[in-house]
BAROKE-809599 format. One record per residue (C-alpha): x, y, z; residue in one letter; residue number from 1. Coordinates in steps of 0.2 Angstrom, whole numbers, always signed. Example, Ala and Ser with C-alpha at 12.3 -4.5 7.8 and 13.67 -1.06 7.14 Angstrom:
REM BAROKE-809599
r c1->+62; c2->-22; c3->+39; type->A; seq->1
r c1->+68; c2->-5; c3->+36; type->S; seq->2
//
This chain:
REM BAROKE-809599
r c1->-226; c2->-444; c3->-347; type->M; seq->1
r c1->-250; c2->-441; c3->-346; type->K; seq->2
r c1->-246; c2->-447; c3->-328; type->A; seq->3
r c1->-236; c2->-432; c3->-327; type->R; seq->4
r c1->-246; c2->-421; c3->-331; type->L; seq->5
r c1->-263; c2->-427; c3->-320; type->F; seq->6
r c1->-252; c2->-425; c3->-308; type->N; seq->7
r c1->-247; c2->-410; c3->-307; type->N; seq->8
r c1->-260; c2->-399; c3->-302; type->Q; seq->9
r c1->-263; c2->-380; c3->-298; type->N; seq->10
r c1->-274; c2->-378; c3->-283; type->G; seq->11
r c1->-277; c2->-380; c3->-267; type->I; seq->12
r c1->-282; c2->-397; c3->-255; type->T; seq->13
r c1->-296; c2->-396; c3->-243; type->L; seq->14
r c1->-285; c2->-401; c3->-230; type->I; seq->15
r c1->-273; c2->-383; c3->-234; type->E; seq->16
r c1->-288; c2->-374; c3->-234; type->L; seq->17
r c1->-296; c2->-378; c3->-218; type->V; seq->18
r c1->-278; c2->-377; c3->-210; type->T; seq->19
r c1->-279; c2->-361; c3->-215; type->T; seq->20
r c1->-299; c2->-357; c3->-210; type->M; seq->21
r c1->-291; c2->-365; c3->-191; type->V; seq->22
r c1->-280; c2->-353; c3->-192; type->I; seq->23
r c1->-286; c2->-333; c3->-197; type->L; seq->24
r c1->-302; c2->-340; c3->-181; type->S; seq->25
r c1->-290; c2->-343; c3->-167; type->I; seq->26
r c1->-283; c2->-327; c3->-174; type->L; seq->27
r c1->-299; c2->-317; c3->-175; type->A; seq->28
r c1->-304; c2->-324; c3->-158; type->L; seq->29
r c1->-290; c2->-319; c3->-148; type->L; seq->30
r c1->-291; c2->-300; c3->-158; type->I; seq->31
r c1->-311; c2->-299; c3->-156; type->L; seq->32
r c1->-310; c2->-296; c3->-135; type->P; seq->33
r c1->-295; c2->-284; c3->-138; type->S; seq->34
r c1->-306; c2->-270; c3->-151; type->A; seq->35
r c1->-319; c2->-271; c3->-139; type->Q; seq->36
r c1->-307; c2->-265; c3->-124; type->M; seq->37
r c1->-300; c2->-252; c3->-138; type->T; seq->38
r c1->-320; c2->-246; c3->-138; type->S; seq->39
r c1->-321; c2->-246; c3->-122; type->K; seq->40
r c1->-304; c2->-237; c3->-117; type->R; seq->41
r c1->-309; c2->-222; c3->-132; type->I; seq->42
r c1->-327; c2->-220; c3->-124; type->R; seq->43
r c1->-318; c2->-219; c3->-104; type->E; seq->44
r c1->-307; c2->-206; c3->-113; type->I; seq->45
r c1->-322; c2->-196; c3->-121; type->E; seq->46
r c1->-329; c2->-195; c3->-104; type->L; seq->47
r c1->-318; c2->-188; c3->-98; type->R; seq->48
r c1->-311; c2->-177; c3->-111; type->R; seq->49
r c1->-332; c2->-171; c3->-110; type->E; seq->50
r c1->-332; c2->-172; c3->-90; type->L; seq->51
r c1->-317; c2->-160; c3->-86; type->R; seq->52
r c1->-325; c2->-151; c3->-102; type->T; seq->53
r c1->-340; c2->-146; c3->-92; type->I; seq->54
r c1->-334; c2->-145; c3->-77; type->R; seq->55
r c1->-324; c2->-131; c3->-83; type->L; seq->56
r c1->-335; c2->-121; c3->-92; type->A; seq->57
r c1->-344; c2->-119; c3->-73; type->I; seq->58
r c1->-327; c2->-116; c3->-62; type->D; seq->59
r c1->-327; c2->-103; c3->-78; type->E; seq->60
r c1->-342; c2->-96; c3->-75; type->Y; seq->61
r c1->-340; c2->-95; c3->-56; type->N; seq->62
r c1->-325; c2->-85; c3->-55; type->K; seq->63
r c1->-334; c2->-74; c3->-68; type->N; seq->64
r c1->-347; c2->-75; c3->-56; type->Y; seq->65
r c1->-334; c2->-70; c3->-39; type->N; seq->66
r c1->-325; c2->-56; c3->-50; type->K; seq->67
r c1->-343; c2->-48; c3->-55; type->A; seq->68
r c1->-346; c2->-47; c3->-36; type->V; seq->69
r c1->-330; c2->-40; c3->-32; type->D; seq->70
r c1->-332; c2->-26; c3->-46; type->E; seq->71
r c1->-350; c2->-23; c3->-37; type->K; seq->72
r c1->-356; c2->-25; c3->-53; type->K; seq->73
r c1->-366; c2->-37; c3->-50; type->I; seq->74
r c1->-376; c2->-39; c3->-27; type->M; seq->75
r c1->-372; c2->-55; c3->-20; type->A; seq->76
r c1->-386; c2->-63; c3->-11; type->S; seq->77
r c1->-386; c2->-75; c3->+0; type->L; seq->78
r c1->-399; c2->-90; c3->-9; type->N; seq->79
r c1->-385; c2->-85; c3->-26; type->K; seq->80
r c1->-367; c2->-99; c3->-26; type->S; seq->81
r c1->-363; c2->-93; c3->-42; type->G; seq->82
r c1->-363; c2->-106; c3->-50; type->Y; seq->83
r c1->-375; c2->-107; c3->-66; type->P; seq->84
r c1->-393; c2->-113; c3->-63; type->E; seq->85
r c1->-392; c2->-122; c3->-77; type->S; seq->86
r c1->-384; c2->-132; c3->-88; type->L; seq->87
r c1->-390; c2->-121; c3->-105; type->K; seq->88
r c1->-382; c2->-106; c3->-95; type->E; seq->89
r c1->-367; c2->-111; c3->-99; type->L; seq->90
r c1->-369; c2->-114; c3->-120; type->V; seq->91
r c1->-383; c2->-98; c3->-116; type->D; seq->92
r c1->-371; c2->-85; c3->-111; type->G; seq->93
r c1->-375; c2->-74; c3->-95; type->Y; seq->94
r c1->-369; c2->-53; c3->-95; type->D; seq->95
r c1->-362; c2->-54; c3->-76; type->F; seq->96
r c1->-373; c2->-37; c3->-73; type->G; seq->97
r c1->-362; c2->-26; c3->-90; type->G; seq->98
r c1->-342; c2->-34; c3->-81; type->L; seq->99
r c1->-341; c2->-39; c3->-100; type->V; seq->100
r c1->-353; c2->-30; c3->-115; type->N; seq->101
r c1->-363; c2->-48; c3->-122; type->Y; seq->102
r c1->-366; c2->-61; c3->-116; type->K; seq->103
r c1->-351; c2->-74; c3->-112; type->K; seq->104
r c1->-354; c2->-91; c3->-117; type->K; seq->105
r c1->-344; c2->-105; c3->-108; type->F; seq->106
r c1->-347; c2->-120; c3->-121; type->L; seq->107
r c1->-354; c2->-122; c3->-139; type->R; seq->108
r c1->-365; c2->-134; c3->-134; type->R; seq->109
r c1->-369; c2->-149; c3->-118; type->I; seq->110
r c1->-358; c2->-161; c3->-121; type->P; seq->111
r c1->-364; c2->-176; c3->-124; type->V; seq->112
r c1->-359; c2->-194; c3->-113; type->D; seq->113
r c1->-350; c2->-208; c3->-119; type->P; seq->114
r c1->-358; c2->-223; c3->-113; type->F; seq->115
r c1->-379; c2->-213; c3->-111; type->N; seq->116
r c1->-381; c2->-205; c3->-124; type->P; seq->117
r c1->-396; c2->-193; c3->-127; type->P; seq->118
r c1->-408; c2->-200; c3->-139; type->K; seq->119
r c1->-414; c2->-190; c3->-155; type->P; seq->120
r c1->-420; c2->-173; c3->-153; type->D; seq->121
r c1->-417; c2->-177; c3->-133; type->E; seq->122
r c1->-404; c2->-166; c3->-124; type->E; seq->123
r c1->-387; c2->-174; c3->-117; type->P; seq->124
r c1->-392; c2->-180; c3->-96; type->A; seq->125
r c1->-381; c2->-178; c3->-84; type->W; seq->126
r c1->-382; c2->-180; c3->-68; type->G; seq->127
r c1->-382; c2->-161; c3->-58; type->L; seq->128
r c1->-375; c2->-158; c3->-40; type->R; seq->129
r c1->-380; c2->-140; c3->-36; type->S; seq->130
r c1->-368; c2->-133; c3->-23; type->Y; seq->131
r c1->-378; c2->-135; c3->-7; type->A; seq->132
r c1->-377; c2->-157; c3->-10; type->D; seq->133
r c1->-368; c2->-171; c3->-2; type->Q; seq->134
r c1->-350; c2->-174; c3->-14; type->P; seq->135
r c1->-360; c2->-192; c3->-17; type->D; seq->136
r c1->-380; c2->-187; c3->-18; type->S; seq->137
r c1->-389; c2->-193; c3->-34; type->T; seq->138
r c1->-404; c2->-182; c3->-31; type->N; seq->139
r c1->-398; c2->-165; c3->-37; type->W; seq->140
r c1->-409; c2->-151; c3->-24; type->G; seq->141
r c1->-409; c2->-138; c3->-42; type->G; seq->142
r c1->-402; c2->-124; c3->-35; type->E; seq->143
r c1->-387; c2->-122; c3->-48; type->D; seq->144
r c1->-375; c2->-134; c3->-55; type->V; seq->145
r c1->-360; c2->-135; c3->-46; type->Y; seq->146
r c1->-354; c2->-153; c3->-55; type->D; seq->147
r c1->-358; c2->-164; c3->-65; type->V; seq->148
r c1->-358; c2->-186; c3->-66; type->Y; seq->149
r c1->-362; c2->-197; c3->-76; type->S; seq->150
r c1->-381; c2->-208; c3->-76; type->L; seq->151
r c1->-370; c2->-222; c3->-83; type->S; seq->152
r c1->-370; c2->-240; c3->-73; type->E; seq->153
r c1->-358; c2->-246; c3->-79; type->E; seq->154
r c1->-341; c2->-250; c3->-73; type->T; seq->155
r c1->-327; c2->-243; c3->-79; type->A; seq->156
r c1->-309; c2->-255; c3->-85; type->I; seq->157
r c1->-301; c2->-250; c3->-68; type->D; seq->158
r c1->-315; c2->-256; c3->-60; type->G; seq->159
r c1->-326; c2->-239; c3->-53; type->T; seq->160
r c1->-340; c2->-234; c3->-57; type->K; seq->161
r c1->-343; c2->-220; c3->-73; type->Y; seq->162
r c1->-355; c2->-210; c3->-62; type->K; seq->163
r c1->-341; c2->-210; c3->-48; type->D; seq->164
r c1->-330; c2->-201; c3->-59; type->W; seq->165
//
């Protein structure tokens, strides 16, 4: 009877413990790359959304400018393309010569590039192109803001560069 009590011990053996740890390690190695890819995919979706937001705001600004010119609220000038002079102008607003009775704002804040986050106490940084610049230009002419792009040199999941989006 006594021998039987000693053989029926509760607990796990060293082999069971090692086997469990090996299985958990293999599962962790399989999940980690998937989690990293998911994180990158989420940031890519965020970048596309932020670029779309800024570009739509720029286009809406241009529509309002052209409408103000058509309604003769402001005079069209040769050195003005109808696009904002800076991204800050989209946040601060513009009245278009009385087209609206207030400064019409197009963005609440300048969106942040998830692949090129600003340092504390800095404005978000985007690559800018003016209306007079070439479509693939990386040097901003400074006249106006016609397009924005990411300043990140990283490569996307699909193999393209973020700065080319």
